[in-house]
N, C-alpha and C positions, 0 to 999 in steps of 0.2 A: 767516570774518572774517580780514582781513589785519592782521598785527601787524608794525610796523617796528621792527627791532632796530638801534639805533645803537651803533656801537663807536668811541669816540674812541680813536685809535691813534697811539702813538708808540713805535716799536720793539716791536711786539706780534706779530712773525712766529710765535712759538712757540704762540700761543693761537688764532689765526684758524681753523685747521682744526677744532680741538676744539669751538669754539662752533657751527660749522655742523653738525657731527656730533651734538652734543647737541640742537639744535633739530630736526634731521631724525628723531631717535629719539623724539620726543615722542609720536607715535602718534595724535594727535587729528586726525581727518579734517576737523573743522570749523574748524581753524586753519591758516592759511597764513602763511609767514614771508617777510619781505623783510629781508635783512641789508645794512646800509650801513656800510662802514668809512670813517670820516672820518680820513684820514691827515694827521698833523700834522708834516710834514717828517721822516718816519722816514728814517734812512740805512741801514736793513736791507731785508729782502725783504717787509715787511708788505704793501705794495700789490700786489706781484707774486703773492704767495701768495693773497691775497684774490681777485684777478682770476681766477686759475686755478680757484677753487672756485665761480665764478659769482656771487660777491658784488659788489654795486655798490660802486665805490671813488670817493670824492670827496676833494678836497684842501682843507685849510685851513691857510694859512701862519702865522696869528697864534697865538703860543704862549700861549694862555689857554683853559682847559678850557671855559668858557662859550661862547666863540667856536666851538670845535670841536663841541660839542653842538648849538648853534644851527644851524650849517651842515649838520650831519647831519639835523636835524629838518626843515629847509626842503626837503630832497630826499625826505622820507618820503611814502609814499602810503597807509600803513596807517591804520586807524581808531584804533588804539592805538599808542603809541610807547613802547618800552622802551629805556632807556639802560644799557649795561654800564659799569661803573666802571673 
């Protein structure tokens, strides 16, 4: 089963790699992860770091958490969607 993990991101560069590591260490062979970082105009390296880890990066310019989550959800392919806060 594919699970889409949506990360609404504004200046989250220090957390992106840890989220991927945590998901990869899950160890369940029946679960696959798709990680989507929805960058909300970060002025740090959030998008760059996410791209280097193979994470899908999309952009949402509107500074409203519901807009960021919805943009991330629209690009999800998983059967289940998990939002990080």
